[in-house]
C-alpha positions in Angstrom: 35.4 113.8 168.7 37.0 111.8 166.2 40.2 113.6 164.4 42.0 113.0 161.4 45.7 112.2 161.2 48.1 110.9 158.5 50.9 108.6 158.8 53.9 108.6 156.7 54.5 110.5 153.4 51.8 113.2 152.9 51.8 112.2 149.2 50.8 108.7 149.7 46.8 108.0 149.9 45.5 106.9 153.3 42.4 104.8 153.7 40.5 104.8 156.8 41.6 103.3 159.8 39.4 103.1 163.5 41.6 103.3 166.1 40.6 102.3 170.0 40.3 104.8 172.6 40.9 102.1 175.4 44.4 101.4 175.3 46.4 101.1 178.3 48.6 104.0 179.7 51.7 102.2 178.7 50.3 101.6 175.2 49.3 105.5 174.9 52.8 106.5 175.8 54.5 104.6 173.2 52.3 105.8 170.5 53.0 109.1 171.7 56.9 108.6 171.4 55.9 108.2 167.7 54.1 111.5 167.3 50.7 109.5 166.6 47.5 109.2 168.7 45.1 106.6 168.6 41.2 106.9 168.2 41.7 108.9 165.0 40.2 108.4 161.3 42.5 108.4 158.2 41.1 109.4 154.9 41.9 108.9 151.5 44.1 111.9 149.5 43.7 111.5 146.1 45.5 113.2 143.7 44.8 114.6 140.2 47.7 113.0 138.0 50.1 115.8 136.4 49.1 113.6 133.1 45.6 114.0 133.3 45.9 118.0 134.1 48.4 118.2 131.1 45.8 116.7 128.9 42.7 119.1 130.1 45.1 122.2 130.0 45.4 121.4 126.3 42.2 121.3 125.5 40.4 123.8 127.9 38.5 127.0 126.9 37.3 129.4 129.4 33.9 129.0 130.0 31.9 132.6 130.8 32.4 133.4 134.3 35.7 131.9 134.5 37.6 135.1 135.0 35.0 136.4 137.7 35.7 132.8 139.3 39.2 133.0 138.9 39.1 136.7 140.9 36.9 135.1 143.6 39.4 132.2 144.4 42.3 134.8 144.3 40.6 136.7 147.0 38.2 134.3 149.2 40.5 131.3 148.5 37.2 129.4 147.8 34.7 129.3 145.0 31.6 127.7 144.1 31.1 126.7 140.5 27.5 126.6 139.4 26.0 126.0 135.8 24.1 123.5 133.4 25.8 120.1 132.9 28.1 120.1 130.2 29.7 123.4 130.7 32.8 121.9 131.8 32.7 122.7 135.6 35.2 119.9 136.6 37.6 120.8 134.2 37.3 124.5 135.0 37.7 123.9 139.0 41.2 122.4 138.1 42.3 125.1 135.6 41.2 127.6 138.4 43.6 126.0 141.0 46.2 125.5 138.5 46.6 129.3 137.8 45.8 130.4 141.0 47.7 127.8 143.0 50.3 127.6 140.6 51.2 124.0 141.2 50.0 120.8 139.5 49.5 119.3 142.9 45.7 119.4 143.2 44.0 116.9 145.8 40.3 115.8 145.3 38.3 116.0 148.6 36.5 113.0 149.9 33.1 112.4 150.6 32.7 110.0 153.6 29.3 108.5 153.6 30.2 105.8 155.8 28.0 106.5 158.7 25.1 108.5 159.3 26.4 110.3 162.6 29.6 111.7 161.6 30.9 114.1 159.5 31.0 113.7 155.7 33.9 116.4 155.2 37.2 116.6 157.2 38.2 120.1 157.5 41.2 119.1 159.8 42.6 117.0 156.9 43.2 120.6 154.9 47.3 121.2 155.1 48.8 124.6 154.3 48.8 125.6 151.1 47.1 122.8 149.2 44.8 123.0 146.2 41.8 121.3 147.0 38.9 120.2 144.3 35.4 119.0 145.7 33.2 117.5 142.7 29.4 117.5 143.9 27.9 117.0 140.3 27.2 113.8 140.4 25.6 113.4 144.0 22.0 113.2 144.7 20.3 115.8 146.8 20.1 114.3 150.5 24.0 113.9 150.1 24.4 117.3 148.6 22.5 119.1 151.4 24.9 117.1 154.1 27.7 118.3 152.1 26.2 121.6 151.8 25.8 122.1 155.7 29.6 121.3 156.5 31.0 123.6 153.6 31.4 126.8 155.6 33.7 124.8 158.3 35.7 123.4 155.4 36.3 126.8 153.7 36.8 128.2 157.3 39.7 126.0 157.5 40.9 126.3 153.9 41.4 130.1 155.0 42.7 129.5 158.0 45.4 127.6 156.6 46.2 129.3 153.7 44.9 126.7 151.0 42.5 127.0 148.2 39.2 125.4 147.3 36.9 125.1 144.3 33.9 123.1 144.6 31.6 121.8 141.5 27.7 122.1 142.4 25.1 119.9 141.3 23.3 121.2 137.9 19.9 121.5 140.4 21.6 123.2 143.4 19.9 126.5 142.2 16.7 124.7 143.3 17.8 125.0 147.1 19.2 128.5 146.8 20.0 128.6 150.5 22.0 125.5 150.8 25.5 127.4 149.8 26.9 130.8 150.5 25.9 133.0 147.3 28.8 135.2 147.6 31.1 132.4 146.5 28.9 131.1 143.7 29.7 131.8 140.2 27.9 130.5 137.2 29.9 129.1 134.2 28.1 128.7 130.9 29.5 127.6 127.3 28.3 129.6 124.4 27.9 128.0 120.7 31.0 130.1 119.6 33.2 128.7 122.8 31.6 125.2 122.3 33.0 125.2 118.9 36.3 125.9 120.0 36.2 123.4 122.5 35.4 120.8 119.9 38.4 122.2 117.8 40.6 122.0 120.7 40.0 118.1 121.2 40.3 117.4 117.4 43.4 119.0 117.2 45.0 117.2 120.9 43.8 113.9 118.9 46.2 115.0 115.9 42.7 115.5 113.5 41.9 118.6 111.7 38.4 120.1 111.4 36.5 119.7 108.1 33.6 121.1 106.7 30.6 122.3 108.5 27.4 120.1 109.3 24.2 121.4 110.5 24.1 118.4 113.3 27.2 120.0 114.6 25.1 123.6 114.7 22.8 122.1 117.0 25.6 120.5 119.3 27.1 123.8 119.6 23.5 125.7 120.4 23.2 123.5 123.5 26.4 122.1 124.0 28.1 119.6 126.4 31.4 119.7 126.8 31.8 115.9 127.8 29.8 115.1 124.6 32.3 117.4 122.2 35.1 115.6 124.0 33.7 112.1 122.8 32.3 113.1 119.2 36.4 113.9 118.7 37.5 110.6 120.1 34.7 109.1 117.8 36.0 110.9 114.8 39.7 109.8 115.4 38.3 106.2 115.5 36.8 106.9 112.0 40.1 108.3 110.6 40.2 106.3 107.7 36.9 107.9 106.2 36.5 110.9 104.8 35.8 114.1 107.1 31.8 114.0 106.0 31.3 110.2 106.6 33.7 109.9 109.5 31.7 112.9 111.2 28.3 111.5 110.3 29.2 108.3 111.8 30.4 109.8 115.0 27.3 112.1 115.3 25.0 109.1 114.6 26.6 106.9 117.3 26.7 109.9 119.8 23.3 110.4 119.5 22.5 106.9 119.9 20.2 106.9 116.8 17.8 108.1 119.6 15.0 109.5 117.2 15.4 106.4 115.0 15.1 104.0 118.1 12.2 105.7 119.7 10.4 105.3 116.4 11.5 101.6 116.0 10.4 101.0 119.4 6.8 102.8 119.2 6.5 100.3 115.9 7.5 97.3 117.9 5.8 97.2 121.3 5.8 93.4 121.1 8.1 92.5 124.0 9.1 89.0 122.3 10.6 91.4 119.5 12.4 94.0 122.2 13.6 91.2 124.1 15.4 89.5 121.1 16.8 93.0 120.1 18.4 93.6 123.8 19.8 90.2 124.0 21.4 90.7 120.3 22.9 94.2 121.7 24.1 92.7 125.0 25.9 89.5 123.1 26.7 91.6 119.7 29.3 89.3 118.1 28.7 86.3 120.2 27.2 83.0 119.7 23.8 82.2 118.2 23.2 79.7 121.0 24.0 82.2 123.5 21.7 84.9 122.2 18.9 82.6 122.0 19.4 81.3 125.5 19.9 84.7 126.6 16.7 86.0 125.0 14.6 83.2 126.7 16.3 84.2 130.4 15.1 87.8 129.7 11.6 87.1 129.0 11.1 84.5 131.7 13.0 87.2 134.1 10.3 89.4 133.2 7.6 87.0 133.5 6.3 87.5 130.0 3.7 84.2 129.3 5.1 81.4 127.3 3.7 81.2 123.9 1.1 78.8 123.3 2.3 78.2 119.7 4.3 75.1 118.7 8.0 75.8 118.6 8.2 74.4 114.9 5.5 76.7 114.0 7.5 80.1 114.8 10.0 81.8 112.5 13.4 80.5 113.1 16.0 82.4 114.8 17.6 83.7 111.6 14.5 85.3 110.5 13.9 86.7 113.6 17.4 88.1 113.5 17.0 89.9 110.5 13.6 91.6 112.1 15.7 93.0 114.7 18.5 94.1 112.4 21.0 91.2 113.0 22.7 88.8 111.1 24.2 84.9 111.5 28.0 84.9 110.1 29.8 81.9 111.0 27.6 80.9 114.1 28.0 84.5 115.5 25.1 87.1 115.4 26.1 90.5 114.8 24.2 94.0 113.8 24.6 94.8 110.4 25.4 98.5 111.3 28.3 99.4 113.2 28.2 99.9 117.0 24.4 99.2 116.6 24.3 97.2 120.0 25.7 100.4 122.0 23.2 102.7 120.9 20.3 100.1 121.8 21.4 99.2 125.2 21.9 103.1 125.9 18.3 103.7 124.6 17.0 100.7 126.9 18.8 102.0 130.1 17.9 105.7 129.5 14.4 104.7 128.6 13.0 102.1 130.7 14.5 103.0 134.2 12.1 100.9 136.0 13.8 97.7 134.2 17.0 98.7 135.0 17.0 96.3 138.4 15.7 93.3 135.9 18.3 94.0 133.4 21.2 94.1 135.9 20.0 90.7 137.2 19.6 89.4 134.0 23.0 90.3 132.8 24.3 88.7 136.1 22.7 85.5 134.8 24.0 85.5 131.3 27.5 84.6 131.6 26.3 81.3 133.6 23.7 80.3 131.1 24.6 76.8 129.9 25.2 75.5 126.6 25.8 78.8 125.0 29.2 78.2 123.7 30.6 81.6 125.3 34.1 81.9 125.5 35.7 84.0 128.1 36.0 86.8 125.7 32.3 86.9 124.9 32.1 87.0 128.7 34.4 89.8 129.1 32.7 91.8 126.3 29.3 91.4 128.1 30.8 92.4 131.4 32.4 95.5 130.0 29.1 96.5 128.4 27.2 96.3 131.4 29.9 98.0 133.8 29.6 100.8 130.9 25.8 101.1 131.2 25.5 101.0 134.9 28.2 103.5 135.4 27.0 105.9 133.0 23.3 105.8 134.4 22.8 104.3 137.6 26.1 104.4 139.6 27.8 101.7 141.0 25.1 100.1 142.9 24.5 97.3 140.0 28.0 97.1 139.5 28.8 96.4 143.3 25.8 93.8 143.0 27.0 92.0 140.1 30.8 91.6 141.3 29.4 90.2 144.5 27.2 87.7 142.7 29.8 87.1 140.2 32.8 86.6 142.5 31.0 84.1 144.4 30.5 82.0 141.3 33.2 80.0 139.2 36.3 81.0 137.6 34.3 82.0 134.6 32.6 84.5 136.5 35.4 85.4 139.0 37.4 87.4 136.3 34.3 89.1 135.4 34.1 90.6 139.0 37.9 91.6 138.8 37.2 93.2 135.3 33.8 95.5 136.4 35.3 96.2 139.9 38.2 97.5 138.3 36.4 99.8 136.0 34.1 101.0 138.9 37.1 102.0 141.1 38.8 104.0 138.5 35.5 105.8 137.2 35.8 109.5 137.5 32.2 109.8 138.8 31.7 107.0 140.9 34.9 105.7 141.6 35.2 106.9 145.1 31.8 105.2 145.9 33.5 101.8 144.7 36.6 102.6 146.8 34.5 103.1 149.8 32.7 99.6 149.4 36.1 97.8 148.9 36.9 99.3 152.5 33.6 98.2 153.8 33.9 94.8 152.7 37.7 94.4 153.3 37.0 95.2 156.9 34.8 91.8 157.2 36.8 88.9 158.1 34.0 86.7 157.2 33.6 88.2 153.7 33.1 85.0 151.4 36.6 84.1 150.1 36.1 84.4 146.7 35.0 88.0 147.0 38.0 88.6 149.0 40.2 87.2 146.6 38.6 89.7 143.8 39.6 92.5 146.1 43.1 91.4 146.8 43.5 91.5 142.8 41.6 94.5 142.4 43.7 96.5 145.1 47.1 95.3 144.0 46.6 95.5 140.1 44.0 98.3 139.3 43.9 100.4 142.7 47.3 100.5 143.7 49.0 102.1 140.5 46.5 105.1 140.7 45.9 104.9 144.7 48.6 103.6 146.7 47.6 104.2 150.1 44.1 103.6 149.6 45.1 99.9 148.1 47.5 99.4 150.9 44.9 100.0 153.5 42.4 97.9 152.2 44.9 95.1 151.5 46.2 95.4 155.1 42.5 94.7 156.2 42.2 91.8 153.9 45.1 90.1 156.1 42.9 89.8 158.9 40.2 87.5 156.6 39.5 84.3 158.5 40.4 82.2 155.2 43.9 81.4 155.5 44.4 81.3 151.7 43.1 84.9 151.5 44.8 86.1 154.4 48.2 84.8 152.9 47.2 86.0 149.4 46.5 89.4 151.1 50.2 89.3 152.8 51.9 88.4 149.4 50.5 91.0 147.9 51.5 93.8 150.4 55.1 92.3 150.9 55.1 92.6 146.8 54.1 96.4 147.0 56.1 97.0 150.0 59.6 96.8 148.1 60.3 100.7 148.4 61.6 101.6 151.7 59.0 104.4 152.0 56.1 102.1 151.2 57.8 99.7 153.8 57.8 102.2 156.5 54.0 102.9 155.7 52.8 99.5 156.0 54.8 99.0 159.3 53.3 101.8 160.9 49.6 100.7 160.1 51.0 97.1 161.4 52.0 98.7 164.8 49.0 100.7 165.4 46.6 97.6 164.6 48.6 95.5 166.8 47.9 97.8 169.6 44.7 98.1 168.9 44.0 94.7 169.5 42.6 93.4 166.4 42.9 89.7 165.1 44.8 89.3 161.8 47.9 88.3 160.6 50.0 91.5 161.7 52.4 89.5 163.7 53.5 87.6 160.5 53.6 90.8 158.5 55.7 92.3 161.5 58.1 89.2 161.0 57.9 89.5 157.0 58.8 93.6 157.0 61.7 93.8 159.7 64.7 91.8 159.7 66.5 91.5 163.2 69.8 91.6 161.5 69.2 94.9 159.9 66.5 96.9 162.0 65.1 100.0 160.6 66.2 103.6 161.2 62.7 104.0 162.6 63.4 102.1 165.9 60.3 103.7 167.6 57.8 102.2 165.3 59.1 98.7 165.6 59.0 99.3 169.4 55.3 100.2 169.1 54.7 97.0 166.8 56.8 94.8 169.3 54.6 96.1 172.3 51.3 95.3 170.4 52.7 91.8 169.7 54.5 90.9 172.9 51.3 89.5 174.6 49.6 87.6 171.3 50.3 83.8 171.3 51.2 83.7 167.8 54.2 86.1 168.2 56.1 83.1 170.3 57.8 81.9 166.9 58.8 85.3 165.8 60.1 85.9 169.5 62.3 83.0 169.3 63.8 83.8 165.9 64.3 87.2 167.2 66.2 85.8 170.4 68.2 83.6 168.2 69.9 86.8 166.7 71.8 87.3 170.0 72.3 90.8 169.2 72.5 93.4 172.2 70.4 95.9 170.3 67.7 93.3 169.5 67.6 92.3 173.2 67.3 96.1 174.3 64.7 96.6 171.8 62.4 93.9 173.0 62.9 94.6 176.5 62.1 98.5 175.6 58.8 97.4 173.9 57.5 96.1 176.9 57.9 99.4 178.4 58.1 98.1 182.0 55.1 96.0 182.2 55.5 93.2 184.2 53.1 91.2 182.4 55.1 91.7 179.1 58.3 91.4 180.9 57.1 88.0 182.4 56.1 86.6 179.1 59.5 87.6 177.7 61.0 86.0 180.1 59.3 82.8 180.2 59.8 82.5 176.3 63.1 83.0 176.4 63.7 80.3 179.2 62.3 77.8 177.1 64.6 78.9 174.0 67.2 78.7 176.2 65.9 75.3 177.8 66.3 73.6 174.2 69.9 74.3 173.7 71.3 75.6 177.3 75.2 75.7 176.0 74.7 77.5 173.3 72.2 80.2 174.1 72.7 80.5 177.8 74.8 83.9 177.2 71.5 85.5 175.7 69.6 84.4 178.2 71.7 85.9 181.0 72.1 89.3 179.0 68.2 89.2 178.8 67.3 88.6 182.2 69.7 91.5 183.2 68.1 93.5 181.3 64.5 92.1 182.5 65.5 92.6 186.0 66.6 96.1 185.3 63.0 97.3 183.7 61.1 95.5 186.5 63.3 97.4 189.3 62.5 100.6 187.1 58.8 99.7 187.1 58.5 99.3 190.9 60.3 102.5 191.3 58.1 104.3 189.2 54.8 103.3 190.4 56.5 103.2 194.2 54.8 99.7 194.7 55.2 96.2 193.3 52.9 95.3 190.5 
């Protein structure tokens, strides 16, 4: 059965590492010396940042049911938070753990969907006194049912070790009432009065004050969604140069995405040609006119719209057509005459034409590559940002990851876009865990297209590392084994840049030691040479022993072995012999490499060779005595 262990500091995030169950007895012995075990899975440990928790607490208003949920959590150590979408369940879960647990150290529980036949929750990963948050609000029904089947085991473990667990249930969970333990389920909701307070708190946190009432606000408070109230406050603050009534009206208009207006407009214009141009302008708002024209033609072709039999010169020009969809041409660039109208159009289309999303996503992937468009790097980045935002809000990470793979294998123009959208995906609050999981799968493939692997290296080092350092390091470590030398070396350099502090360096060395003994391919011998200086051996001698035990039998370790022999210190010689752990094959290999090294400069190296021979002979003698026979 697969268990879970962690290596290094419990505060570091660990990725998933699969060990081997076929290690030799001597390797098992060395691993046990370090207090580690093989054949076990290490999962990500993702912590809420104290800054994020502080921001949540500043704007938090207790929903109805919160006091009951707090009592349940204090008494039972677990609570299941239900309620309609928008009730602020995730924020309430964090605040419950903060108040009952008395610590700002809250860990997000990982859902592992990497295999159909293995557990999705790792109960053994729970540690004493932890505050855990499991957010299931965005998972689909099949995943929820898999997680629900294992919740009992997770809650038992929480009770056993004295931890706390708050689970956010999806809003559809009431349709499957037998899926969870009802005694721990508490329903949360926001009343109109509470929603008004949430809105006011968010305005105050952003340095704004509430102005005159507005009927549209009353409608929002009547059917509140906490996230929308926070977004509305943001939009109002962005329009701080406007008077309150105008700023509020503009923000409400943008928040509603002009839904009613666009519904009427689309009903008035069923013509696909009109709609195609509208969507093209929305995607490329602020971009060159040539790009809008080319994108419009590409979308019509992709949707198999029949070519017009009308002569091109008989049709209306681009400027007139733009005016018909609410756009204009200024200095060769196209824009809508109304602010942020493009975002409203894209959101409307993505929401109301779900069957077209795969085609639209494919179209967006093509737009940055269209020829003779005059697109700048900034224009392409704007397209990528709009697309990532739409996809993450409406379809999760599937379309984003498809775009990453497509753009990464393109040219330098689109490779930068792949980095941009993947960076947004891995930090997304709802779907980031899926993006991080896909990076792990990609990183473990040594044959991954080099350009895509290069994108992963960049994202892991510059985006993932500051937020999830252990997760980033594990994926970079896997990338060091890539078959392409350029990629492998780039991953090694990234690892070394991030392994500057001693604690991180020890963590990486431990992972290197494990993989060297798992007999995986890769560049771990090179990493060992970069991480450990034989003239200044680290205090953790056992980990270096484990690493050398695995490296000793590798052909690529000969050069590093010669370098270590050249130090000539008895401490290094003792370590190299001890790393063989009495194995005759390893001792013989060590002697052979040393003999060839000594032969190159017999006079200068003879002393080291003799010292090493004495140690090898002694180790072989001990091995014969222990086994009772000669190997």
